[in-house]
N, C-alpha and C positions, 0 to 999 in steps of 0.2 A: 476436653472433656468434661462435663459437668456431673460430678459423681450424684449430686442429690437428684438431678434430672434423669440422669441413664440408669442409675442402679438404686438408689435408696426407695425414689417416692415409687418406682414401679414395684419393688419387693413389698413395701409396706402396703399400697393401694391393693395389689395383687392377692396379698394375703388375707388382708381383712374384707376384701369383696367376696372369697370364696367363702369365707367364714361367714359373712352375712347371710349368703345364699342359704349356708347348712343351718345356721339360727333359724331362718323362716321355714325351712322344710321340718315339718313334724318329723317323718320317718328318720331323719339323721339323727343318731343316738351316739354315735363316737366319730372322732376326725382324727385320724393318722397324720400328721404334719410332717412332711419331708423336708427337715428343713438342712443344715450342713455343718459338718463339722468345723468351718469358719466361725459358727456362732459360738462357740465354745473353746476354741484353741489359743484367741490371742489376748491372754489378759497379763503378762507380763511375770507371771508367777512359775517357777521352775516345777518340771515336771519328773521328778525323780521317783525312783521305786516306791518311796516312802508316802509321796503324795496319793490323797485319795481325791477322786473327781467323784461328783455328785451333781444334783439338780441345783446346786448354788455355783457352779463352774462355769462361768458365762466369759465371752470376750469382752474386753473393757473397753469401752466405747471412746475414751481418751487414748488409749494405746492403738487404736484403729485408725483413730484421726492423726496421731503424730505419725505413724509408720506408713500412712496414706493407703490403706487396706479398706478401700471402700467396698468392695465384695463383703469381706467380712463384716464390715460394718452395717451393709445393708441387711444381710442375713440375722446378725444379731439384733437389730432394731425391727426386723418383721416377726422373728421369732417371740421376742417380748412383748409386742402388740397382740400376737396371737395368744399367748398365755393369759394376757389380761383380758382380751375378748371373750375367752373360752370361760373363764372364769366367773366374768360379769354375767355372761348368759345362758350360765349352766352347762355348758358341752363339756361332756367327757373328752380330752382330748390327750394324745400322746405326741412325741416329736421323736422322730428319727434324726439321726445327726451322723450321715454317711461321710467316709473319708472323701479324698479326691476321686471322683467317680468317673469312669470311662467306659466306654462302649459306644454302640450305635446313637448316632446325634437325631434329634427331631427336627433341628434347623440348620440351614445350611452354614452357618458360621460358626467357628470353633466356641465353646465356652472355658471358663478357666481351668478346668482339669486337662483336657486334649491339649489345650495350646501351651502348657507347662511341657508335655512329652514332646511336642511339634519343636519347641523353644530348644531343647536339648537335642534331638534329633539335626538341627538345623546348625549346630554348633557354637551354642550359645557361651559367651567368652564367661560370664559369670553366673553363678547361680545360687540361690540361699545356701547357706550351710545350716540344713535343716533335714528330718526326715519326713517324710509324708506316708500315711496310708493310703493304699490303691485299691479299691473296689469296683467292680463290675456293675454297671448300673441295672443289669439283667437280676443280679444277685442281691441288691438292695430291694427291687419290685417284689422277688420272690419271698423276702424277708416279710414285706409289708404284708403279702396275701397271706403267708401262715400265720401272722399276727393275727389280721383279721379272722381267718379260718378259727384259731383257738377262741379267740373273744366269741364269736358265734357259738362255739360248743359250750363252752362255760354258761353264755346266757340261756343257752337251751337246758342245759342241766339244771340251771337254778329255777328255770321256769318250770321245767318237770318236777322239781321236789317241791316247790309250791303248790303245783296242781294237786300233788300226791297227798300233801297234807291236808288241803282243802277237801279232798274226796274223803280221806279219814275224819274229818270234822261230821 
């Protein structure tokens, strides 16, 4: 497997292609990027109760290379490129970084999350000594939908107030 060809290039190119289309569409005001917990999980820092994670908490590229976490590396690079592109083009973007997503598959092959479960079901002899959050992909979609709905309500309220102020003038 060549991680550059199979994971990194498709993640980067796909993300930037979609954002490029968004930048060319005048009707697109905001973008919600569905990234992955993998983009923010692997940095070698302890995640103890006193540690605060924020927008500066990213997976470290060197940790990803050293541990051969190619999926995490691809997601980290893609999200970083997305933030840079959005800033450069003036696109209002937010990123959602869900945990291990399970649920109906769109493709005929397993992706990372269900493969981890299948590995356990099939009697994996070893498994990393780690804990993972799990989320149903339908819940992620609902979260994004509600976020969009909320943003639309905020936008409508702002415009309503602006029109009210203009009418008073």
